[in-house]
All heavy atoms as an XYZ file, in Angstrom:
836
protein
N      21.346    -33.382     12.225
C      21.179    -32.045     12.768
C      21.584    -31.000     11.736
O      22.361    -30.118     12.003
C      22.046    -31.888     14.009
C      21.548    -32.595     15.195
S      20.875    -31.361     16.259
C      20.704    -32.261     17.726
N      21.019    -31.107     10.554
C      21.376    -30.171      9.494
C      20.740    -28.797      9.711
O      21.290    -27.794      9.291
C      20.963    -30.734      8.137
O      19.566    -30.886      8.119
N      19.601    -28.746     10.385
C      18.961    -27.458     10.615
C      19.160    -26.993     12.057
O      18.264    -26.487     12.697
C      17.488    -27.507     10.234
C      16.749    -28.661     10.884
O      17.378    -29.592     11.388
O      15.527    -28.604     10.864
N      20.366    -27.175     12.573
C      20.739    -26.704     13.898
C      20.974    -25.202     13.832
O      21.782    -24.724     13.058
C      22.008    -27.428     14.372
C      22.404    -27.024     15.780
O      21.645    -26.367     16.470
N      23.585    -27.426     16.171
N      20.253    -24.456     14.638
C      20.392    -23.005     14.638
C      21.099    -22.589     15.913
O      20.506    -22.563     16.984
C      19.038    -22.347     14.526
C      18.400    -22.650     13.179
C      17.058    -22.058     13.024
N      17.105    -20.634     13.327
C      16.038    -19.864     13.396
N      14.868    -20.375     13.178
N      16.145    -18.596     13.679
N      22.361    -22.242     15.803
C      23.172    -21.830     16.927
C      22.712    -20.464     17.411
O      22.603    -19.517     16.626
C      24.651    -21.774     16.516
C      25.647    -21.454     17.611
C      25.660    -22.567     18.648
C      27.022    -21.288     17.016
N      22.407    -20.357     18.687
C      21.911    -19.112     19.246
C      22.994    -18.408     20.051
O      23.107    -17.191     20.039
C      20.674    -19.364     20.135
C      20.145    -18.081     20.712
C      19.597    -20.075     19.353
N      23.837    -19.186     20.727
C      24.868    -18.595     21.568
C      26.117    -19.458     21.483
O      26.055    -20.672     21.461
C      24.386    -18.512     23.027
C      25.346    -17.783     23.925
C      25.320    -16.402     23.995
C      26.284    -18.475     24.681
C      26.198    -15.723     24.810
C      27.167    -17.798     25.489
C      27.129    -16.435     25.558
O      28.004    -15.751     26.357
N      27.253    -18.802     21.436
C      28.526    -19.499     21.411
C      29.422    -18.891     22.486
O      29.465    -17.667     22.649
C      29.189    -19.357     20.039
O      30.502    -19.874     20.089
N      30.158    -19.738     23.208
C      31.050    -19.221     24.244
C      32.249    -18.500     23.646
O      32.885    -17.702     24.317
C      31.540    -20.365     25.158
O      32.149    -21.370     24.355
C      30.389    -20.947     25.938
N      32.546    -18.755     22.377
C      33.675    -18.092     21.734
C      33.354    -16.647     21.343
O      34.127    -15.729     21.616
C      34.111    -18.859     20.482
C      34.678    -20.221     20.821
O      35.203    -20.383     21.943
O      34.583    -21.116     19.967
N      32.190    -16.441     20.710
C      31.892    -15.109     20.188
C      30.628    -14.490     20.783
O      30.290    -13.367     20.458
C      31.775    -15.144     18.646
C      30.732    -16.162     18.205
C      33.107    -15.407     18.005
C      30.471    -16.183     16.720
N      29.931    -15.169     21.657
C      28.739    -14.611     22.292
C      27.478    -14.895     21.506
O      27.359    -15.895     20.810
N      26.542    -13.958     21.595
C      25.235    -14.134     20.965
C      25.367    -14.080     19.452
O      26.015    -13.223     18.894
C      24.281    -13.052     21.450
C      22.844    -13.331     21.098
C      21.892    -12.425     21.846
N      21.832    -12.703     23.268
C      21.107    -13.661     23.823
N      20.402    -14.449     23.064
N      21.082    -13.828     25.128
N      24.676    -15.010     18.779
C      24.707    -15.106     17.329
C      23.446    -14.437     16.779
O      22.329    -14.805     17.135
C      24.743    -16.580     16.856
C      25.860    -17.349     17.533
C      24.831    -16.646     15.350
C      27.251    -16.874     17.190
N      23.605    -13.459     15.909
C      22.461    -12.789     15.278
C      22.306    -13.313     13.870
O      23.246    -13.310     13.085
C      22.668    -11.273     15.227
C      22.629    -10.663     16.605
O      21.940    -11.157     17.484
N      23.369     -9.583     16.804
N      21.120    -13.770     13.565
C      20.840    -14.197     12.204
C      20.070    -13.094     11.501
O      19.226    -12.432     12.084
C      20.012    -15.491     12.176
O      18.792    -15.263     12.872
C      20.761    -16.626     12.841
N      20.373    -12.899     10.238
C      19.726    -11.859      9.459
C      18.600    -12.430      8.615
O      18.427    -12.056      7.464
C      20.750    -11.157      8.566
C      21.756    -10.372      9.382
O      21.376     -9.923     10.482
O      22.900    -10.205      8.931
N      17.826    -13.340      9.193
C      16.703    -13.917      8.477
C      15.534    -12.933      8.516
O      15.170    -12.425      9.563
C      16.269    -15.232      9.119
C      17.313    -16.319      9.030
C      16.875    -17.588      9.739
O      15.671    -17.714     10.035
O      17.724    -18.426      9.994
N      14.982    -12.669      7.382
C      13.844    -11.755      7.306
C      12.579    -12.478      7.769
O      12.317    -13.600      7.361
C      13.661    -11.248      5.885
N      11.828    -11.806      8.608
C      10.559    -12.373      9.053
C       9.535    -12.187      7.943
O       9.452    -11.120      7.334
C      10.079    -11.671     10.324
C      10.988    -11.930     11.497
C      10.474    -11.250     12.727
C      11.414    -11.501     13.891
N      10.987    -10.784     15.093
N       8.731    -13.201      7.665
C       7.757    -13.066      6.575
C       6.676    -12.049      6.934
O       6.126    -12.064      8.027
C       7.177    -14.472      6.434
C       7.457    -15.140      7.723
C       8.700    -14.509      8.288
N       6.387    -11.161      5.995
C       5.351    -10.157      6.180
C       3.991    -10.785      5.877
O       3.858    -11.594      4.973
C       5.582     -8.983      5.224
C       6.822     -8.188      5.533
C       6.592     -7.221      6.676
O       5.468     -6.792      6.916
N       7.637     -6.899      7.394
N       2.993    -10.388      6.637
C       1.644    -10.867      6.377
C       1.122    -10.191      5.113
O       1.245     -8.979      4.948
C       0.736    -10.554      7.561
N       0.557    -10.961      4.223
C       0.045    -10.436      2.970
C      -1.278     -9.718      3.226
O      -2.154    -10.235      3.911
C      -0.173    -11.564      1.960
C       1.106    -12.209      1.501
C       1.937    -11.255      0.657
O       1.417    -10.458     -0.093
N       3.241    -11.342      0.809
N      -1.400     -8.529      2.662
C      -2.641     -7.778      2.788
C      -3.642     -8.284      1.758
O      -3.283     -8.601      0.637
C      -2.379     -6.294      2.575
N      -4.886     -8.361      2.154
C      -5.945     -8.794      1.248
C      -6.444     -7.563      0.498
O      -7.122     -6.705      1.058
C      -7.081     -9.435      2.056
C      -8.189    -10.007      1.220
C      -9.223    -10.678      2.114
C     -10.356    -11.234      1.297
N     -11.384    -11.827      2.161
N      -6.063     -7.456     -0.783
C      -6.450     -6.316     -1.602
C      -7.484     -6.763     -2.629
O      -7.471     -7.901     -3.084
C      -5.228     -5.734     -2.312
C      -4.101     -5.254     -1.394
C      -2.930     -4.786     -2.223
C      -4.586     -4.152     -0.481
N      -8.362     -5.847     -3.007
C      -9.427     -6.153     -3.947
C      -9.164     -5.458     -5.273
O      -8.558     -4.384     -5.320
C     -10.777     -5.723     -3.373
C     -11.110     -6.424     -2.081
C     -10.927     -5.792     -0.874
C     -11.587     -7.716     -2.094
C     -11.215     -6.443      0.314
C     -11.883     -8.370     -0.919
C     -11.698     -7.733      0.292
N      -9.632     -6.061     -6.378
C      -9.367     -5.536     -7.711
C     -10.002     -4.178     -7.956
O      -9.470     -3.360     -8.697
C      -9.854     -6.525     -8.771
C      -9.035     -7.785     -8.828
C      -9.530     -8.703     -9.919
C      -8.714     -9.985     -9.935
N      -9.185    -10.916    -10.958
N     -11.162     -3.920     -7.327
C     -11.838     -2.644     -7.557
C     -11.240     -1.507     -6.733
O     -11.632     -0.354     -6.883
C     -13.336     -2.760     -7.294
C     -13.662     -3.162     -5.871
O     -12.730     -3.432     -5.085
O     -14.858     -3.223     -5.540
N     -10.290     -1.813     -5.854
C      -9.610     -0.780     -5.066
C     -10.410     -0.279     -3.884
O     -10.009      0.684     -3.238
N     -11.519     -0.913     -3.590
C     -12.354     -0.469     -2.480
C     -11.936     -1.152     -1.187
O     -11.432     -2.268     -1.178
C     -13.822     -0.776     -2.766
N     -12.167     -0.455     -0.100
C     -11.925     -0.981      1.233
C     -13.234     -1.591      1.710
O     -14.306     -1.006      1.524
C     -11.474      0.157      2.180
C     -11.354     -0.328      3.596
C     -10.169      0.752      1.702
N     -13.186     -2.774      2.292
C     -14.387     -3.455      2.769
C     -14.486     -3.342      4.293
O     -13.483     -3.444      4.998
C     -14.359     -4.941      2.409
C     -14.179     -5.255      0.932
C     -15.428     -4.935      0.148
N     -15.547     -5.637     -1.115
C     -14.976     -5.271     -2.246
N     -14.177     -4.250     -2.272
N     -15.186     -5.947     -3.356
N     -15.701     -3.153      4.771
C     -15.978     -3.184      6.206
C     -16.814     -4.420      6.459
O     -17.938     -4.531      5.966
C     -16.727     -1.922      6.670
C     -15.903     -0.672      6.384
C     -17.040     -2.026      8.162
C     -16.634      0.610      6.683
N     -16.271     -5.351      7.220
C     -16.959     -6.600      7.519
C     -17.301     -6.649      8.999
O     -16.607     -6.071      9.825
C     -16.064     -7.792      7.176
C     -15.604     -7.832      5.744
C     -14.572     -8.925      5.497
O     -14.187     -9.625      6.451
O     -14.146     -9.041      4.340
N     -18.362     -7.362      9.331
C     -18.721     -7.606     10.727
C     -18.364     -9.041     11.058
O     -18.618     -9.948     10.273
C     -20.215     -7.388     10.948
C     -20.641     -7.650     12.376
C     -22.136     -7.554     12.526
C     -22.513     -7.962     13.932
N     -23.934     -8.141     14.092
N     -17.751     -9.241     12.224
C     -17.368    -10.592     12.618
C     -17.629    -10.789     14.110
O     -17.304     -9.926     14.918
C     -15.893    -10.825     12.319
C     -15.462    -12.259     12.505
C     -14.001    -12.441     12.181
O     -13.163    -11.936     12.899
N     -13.723    -13.149     11.109
N     -18.238    -11.935     14.444
C     -18.461    -12.285     15.839
C     -17.820    -13.618     16.176
O     -17.813    -14.023     17.335
C     -19.969    -12.376     16.154
O     -20.554    -13.344     15.285
C     -20.656    -11.043     15.969
N     -17.292    -14.292     15.187
C     -16.736    -15.639     15.371
C     -15.537    -15.605     16.312
O     -14.600    -14.840     16.125
C     -16.314    -16.197     14.015
C     -15.853    -17.627     14.058
C     -15.556    -18.111     12.661
C     -15.109    -19.552     12.688
N     -14.811    -20.037     11.350
N     -15.573    -16.451     17.335
C     -14.457    -16.567     18.269
C     -14.374    -15.441     19.273
O     -13.360    -15.271     19.933
N     -15.440    -14.647     19.386
C     -15.414    -13.507     20.294
C     -16.561    -13.551     21.307
O     -16.962    -12.518     21.825
C     -15.467    -12.214     19.489
C     -14.217    -12.005     18.666
C     -14.311    -10.732     17.865
N     -13.033    -10.409     17.283
C     -12.595    -10.890     16.130
N     -13.342    -11.720     15.446
N     -11.432    -10.546     15.656
N     -17.110    -14.724     21.526
C     -18.189    -14.945     22.488
C     -19.386    -14.034     22.231
O     -19.968    -13.468     23.140
C     -17.678    -14.768     23.912
C     -16.593    -15.756     24.280
C     -16.117    -15.562     25.686
C     -14.994    -16.541     25.967
N     -14.417    -16.348     27.275
N     -19.725    -13.842     20.948
C     -20.891    -13.057     20.586
C     -20.646    -11.574     20.451
O     -21.502    -10.847     19.970
N     -19.498    -11.092     20.888
C     -19.186     -9.672     20.759
C     -18.787     -9.378     19.323
O     -17.967    -10.073     18.739
C     -18.027     -9.281     21.690
C     -18.257     -9.586     23.143
C     -19.248     -8.614     23.735
C     -19.406     -8.907     25.218
N     -20.322     -8.037     25.873
N     -19.338     -8.350     18.748
C     -19.072     -8.036     17.356
C     -17.931     -7.046     17.188
O     -17.757     -6.135     17.995
N     -17.160     -7.231     16.132
C     -16.136     -6.266     15.743
C     -16.301     -5.982     14.257
O     -16.833     -6.790     13.504
C     -14.695     -6.758     16.028
C     -14.452     -6.938     17.500
C     -14.390     -8.018     15.274
N     -15.827     -4.820     13.859
C     -15.823     -4.449     12.451
C     -14.402     -4.605     11.941
O     -13.444     -4.143     12.581
C     -16.282     -3.002     12.290
C     -17.696     -2.759     12.737
S     -18.146     -1.022     12.740
C     -17.267     -0.437     14.180
N     -14.248     -5.267     10.809
C     -12.941     -5.474     10.207
C     -12.814     -4.573      8.988
O     -13.671     -4.589      8.108
C     -12.767     -6.930      9.786
C     -12.942     -7.994     10.859
C     -12.813     -9.375     10.238
C     -11.927     -7.817     11.955
N     -11.748     -3.785      8.948
C     -11.470     -2.937      7.793
C     -10.408     -3.656      6.979
O      -9.260     -3.778      7.393
C     -10.996     -1.542      8.226
C     -10.737     -0.675      7.013
C     -12.021     -0.893      9.139
N     -10.808     -4.162      5.803
C      -9.957     -5.017      4.977
C      -9.732     -4.352      3.626
O     -10.639     -3.733      3.079
C     -10.633     -6.398      4.763
C      -9.746     -7.330      3.980
C     -11.017     -7.013      6.085
N      -8.524     -4.498      3.089
C      -8.256     -4.039      1.732
C      -7.435     -2.776      1.642
O      -7.367     -2.162      0.584
N      -6.797     -2.359      2.723
C      -5.936     -1.182      2.693
C      -4.508     -1.644      2.445
O      -4.011     -2.533      3.140
C      -6.037     -0.387      4.008
C      -7.466      0.084      4.225
C      -5.080      0.790      3.983
C      -7.695      0.781      5.539
N      -3.847     -1.047      1.466
C      -2.479     -1.419      1.113
C      -1.522     -0.881      2.184
O      -1.425      0.338      2.377
C      -2.106     -0.850     -0.256
C      -0.807     -1.397     -0.780
O      -0.243     -2.315     -0.148
O      -0.351     -0.919     -1.841
N      -0.788     -1.757      2.895
C       0.100     -1.291      3.961
C       1.328     -0.548      3.446
O       2.000      0.144      4.212
C       0.502     -2.586      4.683
C       0.295     -3.658      3.691
C      -0.824     -3.207      2.807
N       1.625     -0.657      2.155
C       2.774      0.066      1.621
C       2.414      1.502      1.256
O       3.292      2.348      1.159
C       3.333     -0.682      0.411
C       3.920     -2.009      0.841
C       4.100     -2.977     -0.298
O       3.621     -2.752     -1.396
N       4.768     -4.076     -0.014
N       1.134      1.788      1.065
C       0.699      3.142      0.748
C       0.280      3.928      1.987
O       0.389      5.143      2.012
C      -0.480      3.104     -0.228
C      -0.136      2.634     -1.605
C      -1.339      2.681     -2.525
O      -2.306      3.414     -2.227
O      -1.311      1.967     -3.535
N      -0.226      3.234      3.013
C      -0.776      3.896      4.189
C      -0.137      3.327      5.450
O       0.185      2.142      5.518
C      -2.288      3.701      4.263
C      -3.008      4.180      3.041
N      -3.260      5.501      2.809
C      -3.504      3.510      1.971
C      -3.893      5.624      1.655
N      -4.049      4.421      1.128
N       0.006      4.168      6.463
C       0.492      3.722      7.768
C      -0.699      3.162      8.541
O      -1.553      3.912      9.020
C       1.123      4.898      8.517
C       1.752      4.485      9.827
O       1.919      3.270     10.058
O       2.095      5.375     10.629
N      -0.753      1.836      8.622
C      -1.931      1.193      9.211
C      -2.050      1.466     10.707
O      -3.163      1.572     11.227
C      -1.898     -0.306      8.944
C      -2.069     -0.718      7.483
C      -2.030     -2.230      7.351
C      -3.347     -0.179      6.908
N      -0.929      1.574     11.414
C      -1.003      1.858     12.859
C      -1.622      3.222     13.109
O      -2.483      3.382     13.970
C       0.396      1.801     13.480
C       0.915      0.412     13.700
C       2.210      0.460     14.471
C       2.705     -0.938     14.758
N       3.928     -0.935     15.558
N      -1.186      4.209     12.344
C      -1.718      5.559     12.516
C      -3.191      5.611     12.112
O      -4.005      6.251     12.778
C      -0.907      6.543     11.669
C      -1.253      7.997     11.925
C      -0.443      8.913     11.033
C       0.964      9.047     11.563
N       1.732     10.065     10.804
N      -3.535      4.923     11.032
C      -4.926      4.889     10.579
C      -5.822      4.192     11.595
O      -6.930      4.652     11.879
C      -5.021      4.199      9.220
C      -6.401      4.117      8.594
C      -6.960      5.505      8.337
C      -6.354      3.316      7.318
N      -5.339      3.086     12.163
C      -6.119      2.367     13.181
C      -6.355      3.251     14.400
O      -7.467      3.290     14.945
C      -5.402      1.080     13.587
N      -5.330      3.986     14.804
C      -5.473      4.873     15.959
C      -6.487      5.980     15.669
O      -7.312      6.311     16.515
C      -4.122      5.481     16.318
C      -4.160      6.320     17.550
C      -2.791      6.795     17.940
C      -2.876      7.617     19.202
N      -1.576      8.086     19.652
N      -6.451      6.523     14.464
C      -7.400      7.567     14.074
C      -8.829      7.036     14.074
O      -9.735      7.685     14.606
C      -7.047      8.107     12.671
O      -5.703      8.580     12.682
C      -7.971      9.219     12.261
N      -9.020      5.861     13.486
C     -10.366      5.281     13.432
C     -10.898      4.988     14.822
O     -12.063      5.285     15.128
C     -10.368      4.010     12.593
C     -10.126      4.179     11.095
C     -10.058      2.816     10.429
C     -11.195      5.030     10.473
N     -10.073      4.412     15.669
C     -10.531      4.069     17.018
C     -10.878      5.320     17.820
O     -11.873      5.342     18.540
C      -9.462      3.261     17.753
C      -9.262      1.877     17.175
C      -8.325      1.035     17.997
C      -6.961      1.679     18.150
N      -6.024      0.848     18.902
N     -10.099      6.387     17.657
C     -10.379      7.600     18.429
C     -11.633      8.307     17.907
O     -12.429      8.819     18.695
C      -9.178      8.541     18.403
O      -8.931      9.018     17.107
N     -11.825      8.332     16.577
C     -13.018      8.974     16.030
C     -14.277      8.168     16.316
O     -15.359      8.740     16.454
C     -12.863      9.195     14.530
C     -11.898     10.317     14.205
C     -11.909     10.656     12.754
C     -10.970     11.825     12.493
N     -11.044     12.271     11.104
N     -14.152      6.845     16.384
C     -15.300      5.999     16.712
C     -15.572      5.989     18.213
O     -16.669      5.664     18.646
C     -15.065      4.560     16.243
C     -15.035      4.379     14.742
S     -16.639      4.574     13.988
C     -17.489      3.165     14.631
N     -14.570      6.304     19.021
C     -14.736      6.271     20.468
C     -14.788      4.858     21.010
O     -15.423      4.599     22.020
N     -14.103      3.935     20.312
C     -14.128      2.531     20.706
C     -12.731      1.953     20.611
O     -11.832      2.550     20.018
C     -15.089      1.755     19.800
C     -16.512      2.235     19.933
C     -17.434      1.638     18.899
O     -16.999      1.109     17.897
N     -18.724      1.750     19.140
N     -12.558      0.773     21.177
C     -11.278      0.093     21.127
C     -11.114     -0.691     19.849
O     -11.989     -0.718     18.993
N      -9.971     -1.327     19.738
C      -9.717     -2.136     18.565
C      -8.272     -2.568     18.513
O      -7.528     -2.419     19.477
N      -7.857     -3.093     17.362
C      -6.497     -3.604     17.216
C      -6.136     -3.645     15.746
O      -6.990     -3.500     14.864
C      -6.382     -4.997     17.823
N      -4.840     -3.866     15.482
C      -4.336     -4.084     14.134
C      -3.692     -5.456     14.119
O      -2.710     -5.692     14.815
C      -3.314     -3.008     13.757
C      -2.593     -3.198     12.436
C      -3.573     -3.073     11.283
C      -1.483     -2.182     12.282
N      -4.273     -6.392     13.357
C      -3.759     -7.758     13.285
C      -3.670     -8.180     11.832
O      -4.667     -8.148     11.109
C      -4.678     -8.728     14.035
C      -4.770     -8.477     15.518
C      -5.704     -9.466     16.174
C      -5.866     -9.148     17.644
N      -6.871    -10.010     18.263
N      -2.497     -8.586     11.393
C      -2.277     -9.118     10.041
C      -2.798     -8.177      8.953
O      -3.499     -8.589      8.034
C      -2.927    -10.498      9.880
C      -2.345    -11.524     10.829
O      -1.138    -11.413     11.132
O      -3.082    -12.418     11.254
N      -2.473     -6.893      9.066
C      -2.873     -5.860      8.103
C      -4.386     -5.701      7.992
O      -4.897     -5.254      6.974
C      -2.273     -6.128      6.724
C      -0.762     -6.027      6.740
O      -0.208     -5.237      7.489
N      -0.111     -6.816      5.931
N      -5.102     -6.080      9.035
C      -6.551     -5.886      9.114
C      -6.835     -5.066     10.359
O      -6.390     -5.408     11.452
C      -7.301     -7.229      9.180
C      -7.067     -8.019      7.901
C      -8.784     -7.017      9.419
C      -7.656     -9.408      7.929
N      -7.554     -3.972     10.198
C      -7.890     -3.117     11.335
C      -9.188     -3.609     11.949
O     -10.197     -3.754     11.250
C      -8.026     -1.647     10.888
C      -6.712     -1.150     10.301
C      -8.459     -0.777     12.064
C      -6.799      0.222      9.685
N      -9.161     -3.892     13.247
C     -10.350     -4.318     13.976
C     -10.814     -3.158     14.850
O     -10.026     -2.589     15.591
C     -10.038     -5.515     14.877
C      -9.635     -6.761     14.152
C      -9.356     -7.915     15.093
O      -9.519     -7.744     16.322
O      -8.970     -8.975     14.600
N     -12.108     -2.832     14.754
C     -12.706     -1.806     15.594
C     -13.893     -2.436     16.296
O     -14.741     -3.064     15.659
C     -13.162     -0.579     14.764
C     -13.769      0.481     15.664
C     -12.000     -0.002     13.978
N     -13.967     -2.278     17.599
C     -15.037     -2.899     18.360
C     -16.368     -2.207     18.076
O     -16.418     -1.033     17.760
C     -14.727     -2.836     19.853
C     -13.526     -3.650     20.242
C     -13.148     -3.455     21.695
O     -13.667     -2.588     22.375
N     -12.220     -4.266     22.161
N     -17.444     -2.954     18.209
C     -18.777     -2.402     18.025
C     -19.378     -2.793     16.686
O     -18.842     -3.616     15.952
N     -20.516     -2.170     16.356
C     -21.217     -2.502     15.118
C     -21.862     -1.264     14.506
O     -23.025     -1.277     14.135
C     -22.272     -3.578     15.377
C     -22.882     -4.100     14.083
O     -22.207     -3.998     13.047
O     -24.020     -4.576     14.114
N     -21.136     -0.185     14.386
C     -21.647      1.030     13.761
C     -20.913      1.222     12.432
O     -20.077      2.095     12.267
C     -21.455      2.229     14.680
C     -22.311      3.407     14.265
O     -23.054      3.273     13.273
O     -22.239      4.444     14.936
N     -21.259      0.349     11.458
C     -20.535      0.334     10.188
C     -20.799      1.576      9.344
O     -19.926      2.004      8.599
C     -20.873     -0.934      9.411
C     -20.293     -2.170     10.086
C     -20.541     -3.391      9.284
N     -21.916     -3.851      9.533
C     -22.478     -4.884      8.933
N     -21.809     -5.566      8.053
N     -23.704     -5.241      9.214
N     -21.972      2.167      9.475
C     -22.251      3.368      8.681
C     -21.391      4.543      9.138
O     -20.904      5.314      8.312
C     -23.744      3.733      8.763
O     -24.117      3.872     10.134
C     -24.591      2.662      8.106
N     -21.204      4.676     10.435
C     -20.335      5.745     10.961
C     -18.889      5.502     10.528
O     -18.194      6.441     10.127
C     -20.437      5.797     12.483
C     -19.630      6.900     13.111
C     -19.817      6.936     14.622
C     -18.962      8.003     15.256
N     -19.099      7.996     16.725
N     -18.439      4.263     10.584
C     -17.083      3.932     10.161
C     -16.907      4.200      8.667
O     -15.856      4.695      8.235
C     -16.764      2.472     10.491
C     -15.357      1.982     10.190
C     -14.323      2.792     10.954
C     -15.226      0.514     10.539
N     -17.937      3.920      7.882
C     -17.877      4.180      6.443
C     -17.726      5.674      6.181
O     -16.931      6.093      5.341
C     -19.130      3.638      5.759
C     -19.140      3.862      4.268
C     -20.393      3.318      3.625
C     -20.358      3.616      2.125
N     -21.572      3.190      1.459
N     -18.482      6.503      6.895
C     -18.389      7.948      6.722
C     -17.005      8.476      7.095
O     -16.472      9.359      6.416
C     -19.470      8.653      7.543
C     -20.913      8.425      7.085
C     -21.881      9.055      8.063
C     -21.105      8.975      5.689
N     -16.430      7.925      8.154
C     -15.088      8.362      8.576
C     -14.052      7.987      7.521
O     -13.192      8.797      7.162
C     -14.734      7.756      9.952
C     -15.626      8.346     11.038
C     -13.272      7.998     10.286
C     -15.528      7.652     12.369
N     -14.135      6.766      7.001
C     -13.179      6.342      5.976
C     -13.353      7.128      4.678
O     -12.371      7.455      4.012
C     -13.325      4.838      5.708
C     -12.716      3.925      6.762
C     -13.160      2.490      6.538
C     -11.202      4.011      6.736
N     -14.594      7.450      4.314
C     -14.820      8.249      3.120
C     -14.290      9.666      3.286
O     -13.815     10.268      2.329
C     -16.302      8.263      2.754
C     -16.772      6.957      2.158
C     -18.266      6.909      1.921
O     -19.010      7.752      2.494
O     -18.707      6.021      1.165
N     -14.338     10.195      4.507
C     -13.770     11.521      4.744
C     -12.237     11.499      4.653
O     -11.618     12.528      4.432
C     -14.210     12.064      6.105
O     -13.587     11.337      7.147
N     -11.651     10.299      4.807
C     -10.201     10.133      4.664
C      -9.828      9.720      3.233
O      -8.723      9.234      2.997
C      -9.691      9.084      5.663
C      -9.838      9.455      7.136
C      -9.487      8.254      8.023
C      -8.969     10.637      7.483
N     -10.760      9.912      2.281
C     -10.559      9.661      0.847
C     -10.353      8.195      0.496
O      -9.542      7.870     -0.363
C      -9.401     10.499      0.303
C      -9.644     11.977      0.437
O     -10.784     12.421      0.301
N      -8.619     12.733      0.720
N     -11.088      7.305      1.146
C     -11.097      5.892      0.784
C     -12.421      5.589      0.097
O     -13.452      6.156      0.426
C     -10.963      4.992      2.021
C      -9.601      4.952      2.617
C      -9.296      5.685      3.752
C      -8.606      4.166      2.049
C      -8.033      5.642      4.299
C      -7.344      4.122      2.593
C      -7.053      4.856      3.721
N     -12.359      4.672     -0.877
C     -13.562      4.145     -1.501
C     -13.988      2.956     -0.642
O     -13.223      2.014     -0.467
C     -13.243      3.701     -2.926
C     -14.415      3.193     -3.700
C     -13.996      2.796     -5.102
C     -15.103      2.093     -5.820
N     -14.652      1.585     -7.126
N     -15.202      2.990     -0.097
C     -15.613      2.027      0.924
C     -16.863      1.284      0.504
O     -17.792      1.862     -0.073
C     -15.884      2.756      2.274
C     -16.222      1.760      3.357
C     -14.694      3.584      2.680
N     -16.884     -0.023      0.808
C     -18.064     -0.854      0.637
C     -18.317     -1.595      1.936
O     -17.374     -2.040      2.589
C     -17.873     -1.854     -0.491
C     -17.832     -1.268     -1.875
C     -17.738     -2.342     -2.915
C     -17.745     -1.753     -4.299
N     -17.654     -2.806     -5.325
N     -19.591     -1.755      2.273
C     -19.955     -2.558      3.455
C     -20.204     -3.974      2.965
O     -21.049     -4.197      2.109
C     -21.175     -1.978      4.175
C     -20.829     -0.600      4.754
C     -21.633     -2.919      5.275
C     -21.961      0.073      5.463
N     -19.454     -4.919      3.513
C     -19.542     -6.319      3.094
C     -20.289     -7.126      4.140
O     -20.211     -6.847      5.336
C     -18.152     -6.892      2.886
N     -20.989     -8.135      3.694
C     -21.699     -9.022      4.612
C     -23.030     -8.453      5.047
O     -23.463     -7.386      4.636
N     -23.690     -9.197      5.934
C     -25.019     -8.790      6.359
C     -25.043     -8.341      7.704
O     -25.172     -7.647      8.473
């Protein structure tokens, strides 16, 4: 039992460990462009647009995701430093990101 992780002790109460949770690595591209991908896999045929390649240390991804979803008028989520926006209007999303001073490429078919 070398990797026994004590969670509670009757002597001192709850034990807090200061272990850092691993951060999800952002997928960044060498040309510095943000990619917009379309994905339907695992979504029962419903398409989503994935915004990939934004550095989470330079930009607040939660705020950016909220802005994109409100300007697109659609739902979405932020998962593993990738912004998901529902629907398939990649040209409109590209225009919105370009107005926010991002270099954007549409990836995939």
